[in-house]
Legacy VTK file of the C-alpha trace (Angstrom):
# vtk DataFile Version 3.0
C-alpha trace
ASCII
DATASET POLYDATA
POINTS 148 float
41.824 69.454 5.115
41.300 65.967 3.984
38.069 64.896 2.397
36.518 61.838 3.925
36.350 58.823 1.671
32.899 58.051 0.563
31.551 54.875 2.009
30.497 52.175 -0.426
26.749 51.923 -0.589
25.754 48.386 0.371
22.233 48.806 -0.991
22.729 48.462 -4.723
18.999 48.529 -5.419
16.825 46.220 -7.436
18.737 44.528 -10.236
16.475 44.037 -13.247
18.972 42.292 -15.601
19.243 39.002 -13.588
15.457 38.958 -13.231
15.016 39.230 -16.986
17.493 36.391 -17.498
15.596 34.096 -15.092
12.233 34.898 -16.698
13.709 34.225 -20.139
15.056 30.816 -19.049
11.673 29.855 -17.520
9.894 30.969 -20.713
12.185 28.815 -22.875
11.645 25.836 -20.529
7.858 26.041 -20.742
7.930 26.502 -24.494
10.013 23.343 -24.880
7.768 21.373 -22.528
4.594 22.483 -24.333
5.808 20.710 -27.476
6.429 17.496 -25.505
2.983 17.568 -23.881
1.328 17.869 -27.264
3.255 14.815 -28.512
2.246 12.805 -25.427
-1.436 13.672 -25.986
-1.241 12.534 -29.601
0.243 9.162 -28.578
-2.453 8.634 -25.894
-0.176 6.550 -23.722
-1.494 5.059 -20.505
0.349 3.750 -17.508
0.059 0.014 -16.773
-2.230 -1.072 -13.986
-5.214 -3.213 -13.218
-7.607 -2.783 -16.070
-11.196 -3.941 -15.845
-12.733 -4.296 -19.247
-16.365 -3.427 -19.826
-17.065 -6.286 -22.223
-16.119 -9.917 -22.006
-13.199 -11.048 -24.082
-13.279 -13.895 -26.519
-10.292 -15.882 -25.271
-10.509 -18.678 -22.712
-8.096 -18.934 -19.790
-7.306 -22.659 -19.626
-5.425 -24.122 -16.699
-4.154 -27.721 -16.649
-4.481 -29.710 -13.414
-2.707 -33.074 -13.350
-2.988 -35.882 -10.806
-0.040 -38.211 -10.842
0.031 -41.944 -10.080
1.143 -41.304 -6.488
-1.575 -38.664 -5.917
0.669 -35.642 -6.490
-1.301 -32.666 -7.821
0.268 -30.146 -10.201
-1.202 -27.029 -11.782
0.507 -26.071 -15.058
3.462 -28.341 -14.225
3.961 -26.838 -10.739
3.406 -29.176 -7.784
1.050 -28.132 -4.979
0.695 -29.569 -1.481
1.828 -33.048 -0.506
0.335 -36.308 -1.715
-1.058 -36.922 1.810
-2.836 -33.538 2.130
-6.555 -33.969 1.642
-7.599 -30.312 1.933
-5.032 -28.989 -0.607
-4.746 -25.459 0.894
-2.028 -24.204 -1.496
-3.921 -25.379 -4.557
-7.194 -23.908 -3.277
-5.582 -20.505 -2.655
-4.022 -20.481 -6.099
-7.324 -21.457 -7.731
-9.101 -18.627 -5.862
-6.564 -16.118 -7.216
-6.991 -17.491 -10.735
-10.751 -17.151 -10.441
-10.496 -13.530 -9.207
-8.050 -12.710 -12.005
-10.298 -14.167 -14.691
-13.316 -12.273 -13.299
-11.378 -9.001 -13.372
-10.362 -9.660 -16.984
-13.932 -10.842 -17.799
-12.571 -14.020 -19.373
-13.786 -17.565 -19.064
-11.713 -19.791 -16.787
-11.608 -23.446 -17.820
-9.726 -26.073 -15.825
-8.772 -29.312 -17.536
-8.231 -32.176 -15.097
-5.907 -34.921 -16.289
-5.756 -37.947 -14.027
-3.252 -40.729 -14.285
-5.101 -44.013 -14.885
-3.521 -45.506 -11.730
-4.122 -42.498 -9.459
-6.436 -43.025 -6.459
-10.034 -41.977 -7.075
-10.268 -40.052 -3.776
-7.523 -37.728 -5.032
-9.741 -36.657 -7.924
-12.502 -35.943 -5.381
-10.063 -33.851 -3.324
-9.184 -31.775 -6.384
-12.868 -31.343 -7.277
-13.515 -30.143 -3.722
-10.713 -27.556 -4.073
-12.234 -26.387 -7.360
-15.645 -26.105 -5.708
-14.239 -24.030 -2.809
-12.559 -21.708 -5.352
-15.869 -21.322 -7.206
-14.618 -22.754 -10.495
-17.416 -24.504 -12.369
-15.960 -24.945 -15.864
-14.050 -28.201 -15.440
-13.259 -30.701 -18.165
-11.865 -34.189 -17.654
-9.475 -36.068 -19.811
-7.406 -39.197 -19.477
-4.434 -39.415 -21.752
-2.620 -42.640 -21.008
-0.019 -41.838 -23.703
1.490 -39.100 -21.490
2.242 -41.618 -18.733
LINES 1 149
148 0 1 2 3 4 5 6 7 8 9 10 11 12 13 14 15 16 17 18 19 20 21 22 23 24 25 26 27 28 29 30 31 32 33 34 35 36 37 38 39 40 41 42 43 44 45 46 47 48 49 50 51 52 53 54 55 56 57 58 59 60 61 62 63 64 65 66 67 68 69 70 71 72 73 74 75 76 77 78 79 80 81 82 83 84 85 86 87 88 89 90 91 92 93 94 95 96 97 98 99 100 101 102 103 104 105 106 107 108 109 110 111 112 113 114 115 116 117 118 119 120 121 122 123 124 125 126 127 128 129 130 131 132 133 134 135 136 137 138 139 140 141 142 143 144 145 146 147
């Protein structure tokens, strides 16, 4: 009589050796990361973002507004609106953003207005109106005829 072949047991049971290997790898990973976390805490690094300071800073944020001979208005050498625009909507919007930025940084915003000697007087009034709408009160005037 022939003996039946024993069937291979498909249930091999719980394998402890691979589990120990996985736990060992995880342990090594956390040990290596613990050293890095300690270094990061020593450096006290912070991510960039909008920072609002609690005290006012000493520096002054000065912006230069120029009015050309033809009535063209430029802020820091960048032209805004057309010479025919009396309301100056682009300049007013930019001035409002500058004001909000200086308030967030708790710095003093100063605008220096340089008018060409031959520029129309009403254009200076238009620029002053835009500054008033933006809420900027620190305005200085200068006329430097050597630049023109």
